[in-house]
C-alpha positions in Angstrom: 106.1 39.6 69.5 103.4 38.0 68.4 103.0 36.0 65.2 99.4 37.2 65.0 98.1 39.1 61.7 97.8 42.2 64.3 100.9 42.4 65.7 102.7 43.5 62.2 100.6 46.4 62.3 100.8 47.8 65.5 105.0 48.5 65.3 104.9 49.6 61.9 102.2 52.2 63.7 104.8 52.8 66.7 107.4 53.3 63.8 105.8 56.0 62.1 104.4 57.4 65.6 108.3 58.1 66.7 109.0 59.0 62.9 106.3 61.8 63.2 107.3 63.0 66.7 111.5 63.4 65.3 110.2 65.6 62.3 107.9 67.7 64.6 110.8 68.3 66.9 112.9 68.8 64.4 110.9 71.7 62.4 110.3 73.1 66.4 113.8 73.9 66.5 113.9 75.7 63.1 111.0 77.7 64.0 111.0 81.0 64.9 110.5 81.8 69.0 107.2 84.9 69.7 108.8 87.1 72.3 106.1 87.1 74.5 104.6 91.1 75.7 107.7 91.6 78.8 105.8 93.0 82.0 107.0 95.7 83.2 109.5 94.9 85.7 111.2 92.5 83.2 111.3 95.6 80.6 113.1 97.3 83.3 115.7 94.4 83.6 116.0 94.2 80.4 117.1 97.6 80.0 119.3 97.6 82.8 121.7 94.2 81.3 121.6 96.3 78.4 123.9 98.9 79.7 127.1 99.9 78.5 129.7 97.7 80.3 133.0 99.7 81.8 135.5 97.7 83.1 137.4 99.2 86.2 139.7 101.7 85.3 143.4 100.5 84.7 144.1 104.3 84.6 142.2 107.9 84.0 143.3 110.8 82.2 141.9 114.2 83.4 143.1 117.3 81.5 144.5 119.4 84.2 146.9 122.6 83.5 150.0 122.8 82.6 149.8 119.2 82.4 150.2 116.4 79.8 148.5 116.2 76.5 146.5 113.0 76.6 148.5 111.9 74.0 151.6 112.3 75.8 149.9 110.8 79.1 149.2 107.7 77.0 153.1 107.2 76.1 153.6 107.0 79.6 151.1 104.1 80.6 152.0 100.4 80.0 149.4 100.1 76.6 148.0 96.3 76.0 146.4 95.8 72.6 143.1 94.4 74.8 142.7 98.0 76.9 140.0 100.6 75.4 140.2 104.2 76.1 136.9 105.3 76.7 136.3 109.0 76.8 133.4 110.2 79.1 131.8 113.5 77.8 129.6 115.1 79.8 128.4 118.3 78.2 125.4 121.4 78.8 122.6 120.6 76.1 123.1 124.6 75.7 126.8 123.8 74.3 126.9 120.2 72.7 129.1 121.6 70.1 132.1 122.1 72.8 132.0 119.1 74.2 132.1 117.2 70.6 134.9 119.4 69.5 136.6 118.4 73.1 136.0 115.1 72.2 137.3 114.7 68.6 140.3 116.0 69.5 141.5 113.9 72.4 139.8 111.1 70.1 142.5 112.0 67.5 145.4 111.8 70.2 144.3 108.3 71.4 144.2 107.2 67.1 147.8 109.2 67.6 149.1 107.0 70.2 147.5 103.6 68.9 144.7 103.0 71.3 141.6 102.0 70.4 138.8 104.5 71.5 135.3 104.8 72.0 133.3 107.7 73.2 129.9 108.3 75.7 128.5 111.1 75.6 125.7 112.4 77.8 123.5 115.9 78.8 124.2 116.7 81.9 123.9 119.8 84.3 128.0 120.2 84.3 130.0 119.8 81.5 132.8 117.8 82.0 135.7 115.4 79.9 137.7 112.8 81.1 139.3 109.1 79.7 139.1 105.8 81.4 141.7 103.2 80.4 140.6 100.0 80.9 140.0 96.5 79.8 136.2 96.4 78.7 134.9 93.5 76.8 134.9 94.0 73.1 136.3 97.5 72.8 132.9 98.6 71.6 
């Protein structure tokens, strides 16, 4: 450090520059980030990552003639409070109401057994309904 009259203003200027840098950096932290337009490949990758996450089944239920109802089947399963029952409904476009009715009946049985339930429905060529008991994250 020099004792010349010019040495003090240089230190003061360096301190002010450091303060300005810290204030500007703090402003950048709270500044909203503008998303850049995604390319087609980035959009496809994002859509794939946002798909419904479904864990592998512990047990799978399908309605069969003379078989147990979903409620009876659930009573026989070792239930864990972390488990979620996912009801998959494939419905034909011309008969969506039937798929909704079947799903509603299964949801009522599952809720009666005290199991968390979610339903996944999709338009398909062939109607089908089944349930999967699994440790899905979040149970949404």
